[in-house]
Residue frames relative to the residue before (quaternion, step in Angstrom):
aa qw qx qy qz dx dy dz
M 1.0000 0.0000 0.0000 0.0000 0.00 0.00 0.00
G 0.5384 -0.6035 0.4658 0.3590 3.56 -1.13 0.51
S 0.7573 -0.3276 0.2444 0.5094 3.55 -1.19 -0.29
G 0.6610 -0.5326 0.3474 0.3983 3.53 -1.17 0.56
S 0.6495 0.5270 -0.3340 0.4345 3.56 0.97 -0.79
D 0.6152 0.5533 -0.3531 0.4368 3.60 1.06 -0.68
A 0.7236 0.4809 -0.2534 0.4253 3.55 0.97 -0.87
V 0.8257 0.2823 -0.1200 0.4734 3.58 0.97 -0.65
T 0.7129 0.3791 -0.2755 0.5216 3.60 1.19 -0.06
G 0.0929 -0.8101 0.5776 0.0377 3.55 -1.18 0.44
C 0.2287 -0.7455 0.6073 0.1520 3.54 -1.33 -0.21
K 0.6202 -0.4912 0.4278 0.4371 3.55 -1.29 -0.04
S 0.6487 -0.5710 0.3345 0.3757 3.57 -1.07 0.74
H 0.6925 0.4847 -0.2948 0.4457 3.59 0.95 -0.80
N 0.6782 0.4699 -0.2926 0.4833 3.62 1.28 -0.12
L 0.3059 0.8001 -0.4814 0.1856 3.59 1.23 0.16
T 0.7226 0.4457 -0.2615 0.4591 3.58 0.81 -0.95
R 0.6236 0.4995 -0.3514 0.4880 3.58 1.23 -0.18
H 0.6911 0.4785 -0.2582 0.4762 3.55 1.17 -0.66
Y 0.7911 0.1671 -0.0705 0.5842 3.58 1.11 -0.75
T 0.4707 -0.6406 0.5193 0.3135 3.56 -1.22 0.49
K 0.6672 -0.4989 0.3642 0.4163 3.56 -1.25 0.35
S 0.6693 0.5045 -0.3079 0.4502 3.59 0.93 -0.86
Q 0.6269 0.5205 -0.3396 0.4698 3.60 1.12 -0.56
L 0.6972 0.5060 -0.2717 0.4290 3.56 1.00 -0.83
I 0.6728 0.5232 -0.3226 0.4118 3.59 0.78 -1.02
G 0.8272 0.1863 -0.1730 0.5012 3.56 -0.75 1.11
S 0.5754 0.6015 -0.3808 0.4026 3.58 1.25 -0.11
I 0.4645 -0.6205 0.5443 0.3210 3.53 -1.31 0.39
L 0.1982 -0.7800 0.5875 0.0849 3.55 -0.86 0.99
E 0.1965 -0.7670 0.6010 0.1088 3.55 -0.85 1.00
I 0.1416 -0.7827 0.6047 0.0416 3.55 -0.80 1.10
K 0.3617 -0.7749 0.4806 0.1941 3.55 -0.48 1.21
N 0.0185 -0.7653 0.6434 -0.0038 3.53 -1.03 0.93
K 0.6648 -0.5254 0.3445 0.4041 3.57 -1.21 0.39
F 0.8044 0.2729 -0.1332 0.5106 3.59 0.87 -0.90
A 0.8044 -0.0251 0.0530 0.5912 3.61 0.78 -0.97
N 0.4181 -0.7188 0.4972 0.2476 3.56 -0.79 0.99
H 0.3251 -0.7338 0.5673 0.1842 3.54 -1.22 0.56
Y 0.1839 -0.8007 0.5658 0.0700 3.58 -1.08 0.75
A 0.0004 -0.7892 0.6114 -0.0571 3.52 -1.07 0.85
V 0.3750 -0.6981 0.5596 0.2427 3.56 -1.33 0.20
V 0.3718 -0.7236 0.5382 0.2204 3.57 -0.87 0.97
V 0.1062 -0.8315 0.5450 0.0171 3.58 -0.69 1.10
E 0.8151 0.0396 0.0021 0.5780 3.60 1.16 -0.42
V 0.0913 -0.7672 0.6327 0.0526 3.55 -1.17 0.70
Q 0.0192 0.7816 -0.6210 0.0563 3.57 -0.75 1.12
D 0.8034 -0.1445 0.0359 0.5765 3.56 -0.33 1.29
D 0.8067 -0.2108 0.1659 0.5266 3.62 -0.55 -1.12
D 0.5806 0.5875 -0.3701 0.4251 3.58 1.28 -0.01
V 0.1161 -0.7802 0.6140 0.0284 3.55 -0.89 1.04
F 0.1650 -0.8116 0.5573 0.0588 3.57 -0.57 1.17
I 0.1366 -0.8054 0.5765 0.0167 3.53 -0.93 1.01
V 0.2160 -0.7038 0.6503 0.1875 3.52 -1.36 0.32
H 0.0932 0.8169 -0.5583 0.1112 3.58 -0.74 1.02
L 0.4343 -0.6621 0.5477 0.2703 3.52 -1.33 0.41
T 0.2607 -0.7850 0.5470 0.1290 3.55 -0.66 1.13
E 0.6753 -0.5192 0.3454 0.3938 3.56 -1.28 0.29
D 0.6491 0.4913 -0.3376 0.4725 3.58 1.17 -0.33
G 0.5970 -0.6279 0.3300 0.3747 3.56 1.32 0.24
T 0.5730 0.5915 -0.3788 0.4223 3.58 1.24 0.25
V 0.2919 -0.7250 0.5967 0.1818 3.57 -1.00 0.87
T 0.0259 0.8233 -0.5618 0.0762 3.57 -0.63 1.14
R 0.3440 -0.6920 0.5930 0.2259 3.54 -1.35 0.35
R 0.0923 0.8082 -0.5718 0.1065 3.58 -0.74 1.07
N 0.5368 -0.5768 0.4997 0.3598 3.51 -1.36 0.19
A 0.4437 -0.7135 0.4730 0.2651 3.61 -0.65 1.06
N 0.6057 0.5816 -0.3579 0.4084 3.59 1.08 -0.62
T 0.7299 0.3848 -0.2339 0.5143 3.58 1.07 -0.69
T 0.6268 0.5522 -0.3339 0.4368 3.59 1.11 -0.68
S 0.8137 0.1982 -0.0626 0.5429 3.56 0.97 -0.90
T 0.0665 0.8526 -0.5145 0.0627 3.57 1.02 0.79
G 0.8603 0.1269 -0.1183 0.4794 3.54 -0.83 1.07
R 0.5988 0.5785 -0.3681 0.4139 3.60 1.22 -0.14
N 0.5131 -0.6060 0.5009 0.3443 3.54 -1.26 0.42
V 0.0213 -0.7909 0.6110 -0.0258 3.55 -0.93 0.93
M 0.0503 0.7925 -0.6075 0.0172 3.55 -1.23 0.44
I 0.5486 -0.5556 0.4990 0.3760 3.53 -1.30 0.36
Y 0.0035 -0.8155 0.5768 -0.0472 3.57 -0.81 0.99
N 0.0966 0.7994 -0.5777 0.1339 3.57 0.49 1.25
V 0.0592 -0.9007 0.4297 0.0253 3.49 0.87 1.13
Y 0.7547 0.3926 -0.2257 0.4748 3.63 1.06 -0.59
D 0.3359 0.7732 -0.4890 0.2238 3.62 1.19 0.23
G 0.6592 0.5063 -0.3175 0.4564 3.60 1.11 -0.55
E 0.7249 0.4121 -0.2184 0.5070 3.57 1.26 -0.40
L 0.7904 0.1948 -0.0816 0.5751 3.57 1.00 -0.85
K 0.4251 -0.6906 0.5211 0.2662 3.57 -1.10 0.66
P 0.3180 -0.7642 0.5239 0.2007 3.60 -0.60 1.06
F 0.5439 -0.5777 0.4885 0.3630 3.54 -1.23 0.45
A 0.6268 -0.4867 0.4259 0.4346 3.57 -1.29 0.17
P 0.6558 -0.5524 0.3337 0.3916 3.63 -1.05 0.70
D 0.6795 0.4872 -0.3159 0.4484 3.62 0.88 -0.85
V 0.6278 0.5206 -0.3345 0.4722 3.59 1.12 -0.62
I 0.6212 0.5376 -0.3340 0.4621 3.59 1.02 -0.82
V 0.6503 0.5188 -0.3070 0.4622 3.56 0.95 -0.91
K 0.6657 0.5016 -0.3062 0.4600 3.60 0.90 -0.90
R 0.6388 0.5257 -0.3282 0.4559 3.57 1.00 -0.81
A 0.6659 0.5013 -0.2982 0.4652 3.57 0.95 -0.89
M 0.6882 0.4910 -0.2849 0.4518 3.57 0.85 -0.99
S 0.6255 0.5717 -0.3424 0.4057 3.60 1.07 -0.68
K 0.7042 0.4647 -0.2589 0.4703 3.59 1.21 -0.42
I 0.3986 0.7283 -0.4784 0.2860 3.60 1.25 -0.02
G 0.7913 0.2920 -0.2419 0.4796 3.54 -0.91 1.01
T 0.5594 0.6061 -0.4029 0.3968 3.58 1.20 -0.26
H 0.2635 -0.7700 0.5688 0.1191 3.55 -1.20 0.57
K 0.4025 0.6662 -0.5534 0.2964 3.57 -0.50 1.20
Y 0.1730 0.7920 -0.5693 0.1367 3.57 -0.75 1.01
S 0.1002 0.7464 -0.6546 0.0656 3.54 -1.10 0.83
L 0.5090 -0.6710 0.4461 0.3027 3.56 -0.79 0.98
L 0.7522 0.3940 -0.2072 0.4858 3.59 1.00 -0.85
Y 0.8324 0.2758 -0.0976 0.4707 3.58 0.89 -0.90
M 0.8051 0.0837 -0.0553 0.5845 3.62 1.14 -0.30
N 0.2431 0.7541 -0.5722 0.2118 3.56 0.24 1.26
C 0.7824 -0.3498 0.2208 0.4656 3.58 -1.27 -0.10
G 0.6384 0.5285 -0.3242 0.4561 3.59 1.09 -0.69
H 0.6241 0.5273 -0.3296 0.4731 3.57 1.01 -0.82
F 0.6633 0.5105 -0.3080 0.4524 3.57 0.89 -0.94
A 0.6766 0.5057 -0.3010 0.4426 3.60 0.84 -0.94
T 0.6915 0.4609 -0.2920 0.4734 3.59 0.90 -0.84
W 0.5948 0.5430 -0.3724 0.4612 3.60 1.10 -0.56
C 0.6465 0.5244 -0.3213 0.4514 3.58 0.94 -0.85
R 0.7558 0.4124 -0.2158 0.4606 3.59 0.85 -0.97
Y 0.8298 0.2385 -0.0888 0.4967 3.59 0.88 -0.91
G 0.4648 -0.6753 0.4580 0.3437 3.58 1.16 -0.40
E 0.6876 0.3934 -0.2758 0.5443 3.59 1.29 0.24
Y 0.4192 -0.6886 0.5343 0.2542 3.53 -1.14 0.70
R 0.0936 0.7949 -0.5901 0.1055 3.59 -0.51 1.17
L 0.3646 -0.6925 0.5753 0.2377 3.56 -1.10 0.73
I 0.0620 -0.8446 0.5318 -0.0027 3.60 -0.64 1.03
Q 0.2834 0.7377 -0.5569 0.2556 3.58 1.08 0.56
H 0.5416 -0.6054 0.4647 0.3526 3.59 -1.02 0.75
G 0.7963 0.3192 -0.2385 0.4551 3.53 -0.97 0.89
F 0.8183 0.0792 -0.0536 0.5668 3.61 1.16 -0.28
D 0.0199 -0.7755 0.6308 -0.0152 3.55 -0.95 0.97
F 0.0826 0.7705 -0.6318 0.0169 3.56 -1.06 0.68
N 0.1621 -0.7837 0.5962 0.0641 3.54 -0.74 1.10
E 0.3322 -0.7836 0.4881 0.1933 3.58 -0.30 1.24
K 0.6306 0.5611 -0.3399 0.4146 3.61 1.08 -0.65
T 0.7933 0.2836 -0.1409 0.5200 3.59 0.84 -0.95
K 0.3677 -0.7454 0.4709 0.2958 3.60 1.33 -0.15
E 0.4095 0.6892 -0.4885 0.3446 3.57 0.99 0.84
M 0.0932 -0.7917 0.6034 0.0222 3.55 -0.86 0.98
N 0.0207 0.8097 -0.5827 0.0656 3.56 -0.82 0.95
V 0.1715 -0.7591 0.6201 0.0994 3.57 -0.91 0.95
R 0.1425 -0.8102 0.5662 0.0517 3.56 -0.35 1.25
T 0.2047 -0.8133 0.5356 0.0983 3.55 -0.82 0.95
A 0.8325 -0.0068 0.0372 0.5528 3.60 1.03 -0.52
V 0.0217 -0.7336 0.6778 0.0454 3.51 -1.26 0.62
K 0.0388 0.8208 -0.5625 0.0921 3.56 -0.42 1.23
E 0.3506 -0.7204 0.5535 0.2275 3.56 -1.30 0.14
I 0.0575 -0.7299 0.6784 0.0609 3.53 -1.21 0.72
G 0.7867 -0.0711 -0.0098 0.6131 3.55 -0.22 1.25
D 0.7483 -0.3144 0.2550 0.5255 3.56 -0.73 -1.09
K 0.5661 0.5803 -0.3868 0.4395 3.57 1.29 0.32
E 0.3064 -0.7565 0.5525 0.1691 3.54 -1.03 0.81
V 0.2175 -0.7562 0.6053 0.1203 3.55 -0.95 0.91
N 0.0809 -0.7897 0.6077 0.0226 3.56 -0.79 1.03
I 0.0663 -0.7977 0.5994 -0.0040 3.57 -0.62 1.16
S 0.0003 -0.8121 0.5828 -0.0273 3.58 -0.74 1.02
V 0.1586 -0.7757 0.6076 0.0631 3.52 -1.17 0.69
G 0.8501 0.1950 -0.1285 0.4721 3.57 -1.02 0.81
E 0.2641 0.7686 -0.5377 0.2244 3.58 0.62 1.11
I 0.0462 -0.7967 0.6026 -0.0102 3.57 -0.86 1.00
K 0.0022 -0.7988 0.6011 -0.0235 3.58 -0.85 0.98
E 0.0113 -0.7750 0.6314 0.0253 3.54 -1.09 0.69
K 0.0227 -0.8042 0.5932 -0.0301 3.58 -1.04 0.75
W 0.0420 0.7957 -0.6040 0.0175 3.56 -0.99 0.76
N 0.1404 -0.7735 0.6155 0.0565 3.53 -1.18 0.74
L 0.0844 0.7577 -0.6448 0.0548 3.55 -1.08 0.75
K 0.2305 0.8013 -0.5019 0.2301 3.54 -0.04 1.31
F 0.0339 0.7591 -0.6481 0.0502 3.55 -0.92 1.04
D 0.3043 0.7380 -0.5628 0.2144 3.62 -0.61 1.07
D 0.7634 -0.3690 0.2628 0.4605 3.55 -1.32 -0.17
D 0.6366 0.5397 -0.3297 0.4414 3.59 1.19 -0.48
G 0.7135 -0.4209 0.2612 0.4955 3.59 1.22 -0.29
V 0.5403 -0.5897 0.4937 0.3415 3.51 -1.32 -0.45
N 0.0307 0.7904 -0.6099 0.0493 3.58 -0.93 0.92
L 0.0707 0.7892 -0.6011 0.1041 3.57 -0.43 1.26
G 0.2417 0.7983 -0.5272 0.1624 3.58 -0.82 0.84
L 0.0103 -0.7649 0.6441 0.0007 3.51 -1.26 0.57
S 0.1251 0.8029 -0.5719 0.1126 3.58 -0.77 0.99
A 0.0777 -0.7717 0.6297 0.0437 3.54 -1.26 0.50
Q 0.0565 -0.7939 0.6054 -0.0009 3.55 -1.09 0.75
A 0.0516 -0.7740 0.6308 0.0169 3.55 -1.04 0.85
R 0.1130 -0.8008 0.5874 0.0308 3.56 -0.83 1.03
G 0.4505 -0.6869 0.5080 0.2593 3.52 -1.14 0.71
V 0.7911 -0.1555 0.1706 0.5664 3.57 0.02 -1.32
T 0.0376 -0.7936 0.6072 -0.0128 3.56 -0.84 1.02
S 0.0346 -0.7896 0.6127 -0.0032 3.57 -0.97 0.91
T 0.0869 -0.8041 0.5881 0.0080 3.55 -0.90 0.98
L 0.0514 0.7628 -0.6419 0.0586 3.56 -0.98 0.94
G 0.8068 -0.1502 0.0575 0.5685 3.56 -0.20 1.28
P 0.8216 -0.1925 0.1482 0.5157 3.63 -0.79 -0.97
V 0.6182 0.5515 -0.3372 0.4472 3.60 1.29 -0.12
K 0.0340 0.7928 -0.6055 0.0606 3.55 -0.84 1.05
G 0.0402 -0.8094 0.5857 -0.0143 3.58 -0.79 1.04
T 0.0774 -0.7994 0.5956 0.0156 3.57 -1.03 0.82
L 0.1398 -0.7612 0.6280 0.0818 3.54 -1.06 0.84
G 0.8391 0.1253 -0.1150 0.5167 3.57 -0.64 1.10
T 0.2612 0.7460 -0.5743 0.2130 3.60 -0.28 1.26
A 0.0527 -0.7839 0.6183 0.0175 3.57 -0.85 0.94
E 0.0180 -0.8088 0.5868 -0.0356 3.57 -0.84 1.01
G 0.0634 0.7845 -0.6155 0.0410 3.55 -1.11 0.69
G 0.3141 0.7589 -0.5322 0.2052 3.55 -1.06 0.63
M 0.1666 -0.7541 0.6224 0.1272 3.51 -1.37 0.01
G 0.0133 0.8234 -0.5662 0.0360 3.54 -1.13 0.59
F 0.0584 -0.7658 0.6398 0.0292 3.52 -1.29 0.50
K 0.0756 0.8073 -0.5768 0.0987 3.57 -0.72 1.07
V 0.0293 0.7539 -0.6551 0.0406 3.55 -0.99 0.98
A 0.2113 0.7743 -0.5609 0.2029 3.56 -0.52 1.19
E 0.7200 -0.4353 0.3141 0.4399 3.56 -1.32 0.08
D 0.7170 0.4508 -0.2590 0.4643 3.58 1.06 -0.71
G 0.8067 -0.2714 0.1300 0.5086 3.61 1.19 0.16
V 0.4186 -0.6710 0.5588 0.2494 3.51 -1.43 -0.05
E 0.0675 0.7948 -0.5991 0.0688 3.56 -0.97 0.85
A 0.1327 0.7794 -0.6025 0.1092 3.57 -0.91 0.92
G 0.3191 0.7732 -0.5101 0.2001 3.56 -0.98 0.72
V 0.3320 -0.6905 0.6050 0.2168 3.48 -1.45 0.07
K 0.1484 -0.8004 0.5782 0.0551 3.57 -0.90 0.95
L 0.1782 0.7532 -0.6177 0.1390 3.53 -0.92 1.00
S 0.2390 0.7816 -0.5358 0.2119 3.58 -0.36 1.22
A 0.1317 -0.7532 0.6397 0.0786 3.53 -1.32 0.47
R 0.1051 -0.8315 0.5451 0.0213 3.55 0.04 1.32
V 0.4046 -0.7054 0.5321 0.2359 3.55 -0.89 0.97
S 0.7894 -0.1100 0.1009 0.5955 3.55 0.97 -0.89
A 0.0732 -0.7722 0.6297 0.0435 3.53 -1.29 0.45
L 0.0440 -0.7889 0.6129 -0.0068 3.55 -1.09 0.78
S 0.0010 -0.7820 0.6233 -0.0063 3.56 -0.93 0.91
V 0.0745 -0.7599 0.6456 0.0180 3.53 -1.06 0.89
G 0.7985 -0.0673 0.0011 0.5982 3.54 -0.24 1.24
R 0.8060 -0.2380 0.1996 0.5039 3.58 -0.71 -1.07
A 0.6134 0.5424 -0.3505 0.4546 3.59 1.25 -0.16
S 0.0038 -0.8140 0.5802 -0.0291 3.58 -1.04 0.78
V 0.1026 -0.7595 0.6401 0.0539 3.53 -1.28 0.60
E 0.0426 -0.7868 0.6157 0.0041 3.59 -0.93 0.94
V 0.1206 -0.7952 0.5931 0.0353 3.57 -0.99 0.90
G 0.5575 0.5927 -0.4456 0.3734 3.58 -0.84 0.99
P 0.6367 -0.5695 0.3657 0.3694 3.60 -1.17 0.52
S 0.0020 -0.7945 0.6065 -0.0315 3.55 -1.13 0.74
L 0.1677 -0.7649 0.6138 0.1003 3.54 -1.17 0.70
D 0.2202 0.8121 -0.5139 0.1667 3.59 1.21 0.46
T 0.0278 0.7920 -0.6057 0.0718 3.54 -0.90 1.02
G 0.3971 0.7303 -0.4910 0.2605 3.58 -0.74 0.94
I 0.2882 -0.7261 0.5978 0.1801 3.51 -1.40 0.00
K 0.0252 -0.7954 0.6051 -0.0219 3.54 -1.11 0.74
A 0.1288 0.7720 -0.6145 0.0993 3.57 -0.99 0.87
G 0.3974 0.7119 -0.4976 0.2961 3.55 -0.57 1.13
E 0.7866 -0.3263 0.2406 0.4658 3.53 -1.33 -0.28
D 0.6881 0.4890 -0.2846 0.4544 3.59 1.06 -0.72
G 0.7425 -0.3610 0.2271 0.5165 3.60 1.20 -0.28
V 0.3817 -0.6884 0.5599 0.2587 3.54 -1.36 -0.08
G 0.0787 0.8142 -0.5708 0.0711 3.56 -1.07 0.67
L 0.0697 -0.7767 0.6256 0.0240 3.50 -1.27 0.50
S 0.0642 0.7983 -0.5961 0.0578 3.59 -0.92 0.87
L 0.0371 -0.7855 0.6177 -0.0067 3.54 -1.15 0.73
A 0.8424 -0.1277 0.0327 0.5225 3.56 -0.57 1.23
G 0.7750 -0.3804 0.1836 0.4700 3.57 0.92 0.92
F 0.6556 0.4458 -0.3126 0.5231 3.58 1.27 -0.10
G 0.4245 0.7161 -0.4768 0.2823 3.58 -0.73 0.95
F 0.2929 -0.7380 0.5846 0.1664 3.49 -1.38 -0.22
E 0.0661 -0.7403 0.6616 0.0997 3.51 -1.41 0.18
I 0.0880 -0.7850 0.6128 0.0213 3.56 -0.93 0.94
G 0.4916 0.6349 -0.4746 0.3606 3.55 -0.69 1.09
K 0.8152 -0.1730 0.1493 0.5323 3.56 -1.08 -0.74
K 0.7556 0.1510 -0.1008 0.6294 3.56 1.13 -0.72
T 0.0651 -0.8357 0.5443 -0.0334 3.54 -0.20 1.34
H 0.1503 0.7885 -0.5891 0.0929 3.58 -0.99 0.82
V 0.1977 -0.7297 0.6395 0.1398 3.51 -1.37 0.35
S 0.0762 -0.8067 0.5860 0.0084 3.59 -0.89 0.97
L 0.2824 0.7391 -0.5849 0.1788 3.57 -0.91 0.94
F 0.8582 0.0833 -0.0972 0.4971 3.53 -1.16 0.81
G 0.7286 -0.4656 0.2426 0.4399 3.58 0.91 0.93
L 0.6522 0.4648 -0.3139 0.5100 3.57 1.28 0.27
K 0.0453 -0.7902 0.6112 -0.0054 3.56 -0.88 1.01
V 0.0544 -0.7927 0.6067 -0.0240 3.56 -0.69 1.17
G 0.0607 0.8402 -0.5325 0.0821 3.56 -0.71 1.03
F 0.1324 -0.7580 0.6311 0.0982 3.52 -1.38 0.22
D 0.2920 -0.7645 0.5584 0.1360 3.56 -0.91 1.01
F 0.1382 -0.8122 0.5652 0.0407 3.59 -0.49 1.24
S 0.4942 0.6885 -0.4294 0.3120 3.60 1.21 -0.15
């Protein structure tokens, strides 16, 4: 994500060049506030006080317009919301990607709206960035965000109702990797290096044989709460995790929730308590 101020503060459209520098604007995602659903665009050019954007309209057309006339009187702000998770392209590349789609026609409220277009231009991935709901079609991750606030120069992100699913099916010269997992989280709050979660359920199974090691197991847990500070973490709640691991990343053994792992990610689990440290 960009600086905290970029993510949570804004200005009127005609004040963009007074609120942000040219280098901050070019290639950034611009959020235009609307009464019901916010609109998103990519900044491609700045000339004096004029800020030009490329955006996907509801009729499915990608167009280039002046933000001052497109969003007259509305609150706008830079909203590079995934910068902390995804690496953005260089500004000139983002601009070229946006400009290359001008005139194209494609629109879907769920799968190809203005937010999807803006994130594709900046990150190369289609992400929904409407406030209150995120869905990543590539990773099948769904997240309902309820609040983004600031404490000093730190941003607090509170999310509710996160669901993730992941599956692997791979046979090649490097080995075999089979896996299926799902995770559901209740409430998650992040403030700098501190992350806390209330209510997490996980289930899955996996089998991996490769040059870097062997791993097999079944995961089934219901964590009441979890807290991580930097690389240290503590999880509380029942678990039936069972499996074995041996490879470059470390060795581990667990049976019905009791076990350990020693390596890049080290932890000890017993009596519903899991304490770990990430050395990677």
